[in-house]
Structure formats: C-alpha cells, structure tokens
C-alpha positions in Angstrom: -93.6 -111.4 -97.9 -94.2 -113.7 -94.1 -95.7 -111.7 -91.7 -93.9 -111.3 -88.6 -94.6 -113.3 -85.7 -96.0 -110.9 -82.7 -92.7 -112.1 -80.9 -90.4 -110.8 -83.4 -92.5 -107.2 -83.7 -91.8 -107.0 -80.2 -88.1 -108.2 -80.3 -88.0 -105.5 -82.8 -89.6 -102.9 -80.9 -87.8 -103.8 -77.5 -85.3 -103.5 -79.9 -85.1 -100.5 -81.4 -83.2 -97.4 -80.2 -85.9 -95.4 -80.8 -87.6 -97.2 -77.6 -84.5 -98.2 -75.9 -85.6 -98.1 -72.6 -89.5 -98.3 -73.2 -91.5 -100.2 -70.3 -92.5 -103.5 -71.1 -96.3 -102.8 -70.6 -95.9 -99.9 -73.5 -93.6 -102.0 -75.8 -97.2 -104.6 -75.4 -99.1 -102.5 -75.7 -97.1 -100.5 -79.4 -96.9 -104.7 -80.6 -100.8 -104.4 -80.6 -100.9 -101.6 -82.5 -98.2 -103.1 -85.0 -98.2 -104.2 -88.1 -95.1 -105.1 -90.6 -95.1 -103.3 -94.0 -93.2 -102.6 -97.0 -92.5 -100.4 -100.4 -91.5 -101.1 -103.3 -89.0 -97.6 -104.2 -91.2 -95.2 -105.4 -93.6 -96.1 -103.7 -94.9 -92.7 -100.9 -94.9 -94.3 -97.6 -97.0 -90.6 -96.4 -98.1 -87.8 -99.2 -98.3 -84.3 -98.1 -102.0 -83.0 -96.7 -102.9 -86.9 -96.8 -104.5 -88.3 -93.8 -101.7 -89.5 -91.4 -103.5 -92.3 -89.8 -99.5 -94.6 -89.7 -96.0 -93.8 -88.4 -93.5 -96.1 -89.6 -89.4 -97.4 -87.9 -87.2 -98.7 -91.2 -85.7 -101.3 -90.6 -84.1 -101.6 -94.1 -84.1 -99.6 -97.2 -84.3 -95.8 -97.5 -86.5 -92.9 -97.5 -87.0 -89.6 -99.0 -88.8 -87.2 -97.0 -89.8 -85.0 -99.7 -91.7 -81.1 -99.5 -93.2 -79.6 -102.7 -91.1 -76.4 -103.6 -93.5 -74.4 -106.3 -91.2 -73.9 -109.7 -88.5 -76.4 -108.4 -90.3 -79.4 -108.0 -89.9 -82.0 -105.4 -87.1 -80.4 -103.2 -85.8 -84.0 -100.4 -85.6 -82.4 -96.8 -83.7 -85.4 -95.4 -82.6 -89.4 -96.1 -84.2 -91.6 -93.9 -82.5 -95.5 -92.8 -82.5 -97.8 -91.2 -83.6 -97.5 -87.6 -85.0 -93.6 -88.0 -88.6 -92.5 -87.9 -90.6 -91.4 -89.5 -94.5 -89.9 -89.0 -95.3 -87.1 -86.5 -98.3 -85.4 -87.6 -99.7 -89.2 -86.4 -99.6 -86.6 -82.8 -101.7 -83.7 -84.1 -104.6 -82.5 -85.0 -105.4 -82.3 -87.8 -103.4 -85.5 -88.3 -102.5 -84.5 -92.1 -99.1 -85.1 -93.7 -96.8 -82.5 -93.7 -94.5 -84.3 -96.4 -93.9 -86.4 -99.2 -91.9 -89.4 -98.1 -90.5 -91.5 -101.2 -89.1 -95.5 -101.3 -86.1 -94.6 -102.7 -85.4 -98.7 -102.6 -86.9 -101.5 -100.9 -88.3 -100.2 -98.2 -89.0 -103.4 -95.0 -91.3 -101.3 -91.8 -93.3 -101.5 -89.0 -96.1 -99.6 -89.1 -97.6 -98.4 -86.0 -101.9 -97.3 -86.0 -101.9 -94.0 -84.9 -105.4 -94.0 -85.0 -104.9 -97.0 -82.6 -102.3 -95.2 -80.4 -104.3 -92.3 -79.9 -106.4 -93.8 -78.1 -104.4 -95.8 -75.7 -101.9 -92.3 -75.6 -105.8 -91.2 -73.9 -106.6 -94.1 -71.4 -103.1 -94.2 -70.7 -101.1 -90.4 -70.2 -98.2 -91.4 -69.4 -97.7 -93.8 -71.7 -99.0 -91.2 -73.8 -95.8 -88.3 -72.2 -93.3 -91.3 -73.5 -94.6 -91.2 -77.0 -94.4 -87.1 -76.9 -91.0 -86.5 -75.3 -89.5 -89.5 -77.9 -90.8 -87.7 -80.6 -90.3 -84.1 -79.8 -86.5 -84.7 -80.6 -88.2 -86.1 -84.4 -89.1 -82.9 -84.5 -87.5 -80.5 -83.9 -84.6 -82.7 -85.8 -87.8 -82.4 -89.4 -87.9 -78.5 -88.8 -84.0 -77.7 -88.3 -83.5 -80.4 -91.6 -86.0 -78.2 -93.3 -84.9 -74.6 -92.4 -81.5 -75.9 -93.5 -82.5 -77.4 -97.0 -85.0 -74.1 -97.5 -81.3 -72.0 -96.8 -80.4 -74.0 -99.5 -82.4 -73.0 -101.9 -83.6 -69.1 -100.9 -79.8 -68.3 -99.0 -78.5 -67.4 -102.1 -81.5 -65.1 -104.2 -81.5 -61.6 -103.4 
C-alpha cells in the first residue's frame, strides 16, 4: 500500500472526531508522530502485556478488543470501526497493553507513536492536557464495556 503523504495525514487528523477543535500547532505535532498502517484479518494490533508504544485511529475495517478469560478463551469486550480510537496504555506507566486487539477484517489505521507523543507532552503540557482530556472518555467507555461483558459472563452464575 502506498504511504500517505504528510498533507493527507494532517487532513485525516484534522477531520477525525477525536481531534475536532484541536489547535493547528498541536495537529502538526501529532503528524510528526504519525504513520499509516494496515493489518490483515486475524492480525493483532495490540497484545495484552506487550509494550504499549502505539495507538491507532481506525480509518477502515473492524477490530475486536478482547480479554482472555480462563476456561473460556478470548472474549470480545468491544468492536471498533472507522473513526474509533484504539489504545490508551501508552499514556500510563508501565506502558503495557491491557487488552488484545485483533483485526476482524482488513484494517487501515493511522498509527501514532506513544513514546514520541509522551516526549512532546512533557515539553508542551497544554498538548498533554488536551490528549488526556480526549482519552478520558475512551478509557471510561472501554472500562464500562469490560464491566458489562463481565456481568454478562458471570452475572447469572450463583
């Protein structure tokens, strides 16, 4: 697949709902930490316990966010699609993924380098605050979906 030009990355970031209203200088910083990527169906974007050094803006395709349940295997907590955000563990030490994320179809995504952005946030606390403010609802949504799934799995057992 042909790499996206910097202008295309900038346009995609600017148009993505997650970054709506973000100042142009912050978008320029994000472009510097971004790249285009694809995943084939069945390929993992994240593995629980692995280093969380990237996060993704899904452009196309479907991704299953999964947790491994002993005796049951992988359980889908949430399904993500275009315009969804995947990965928040890059923000918090020890920077390890908390879930598996597996492509359910061909996935095209913008990949953002977490280490690059942590460095940028350290030098620009306003950018850091903006990213934290935008990631907080994602975190809450993911934890809520996990809680709901666990209640579905175990709620009816004595």
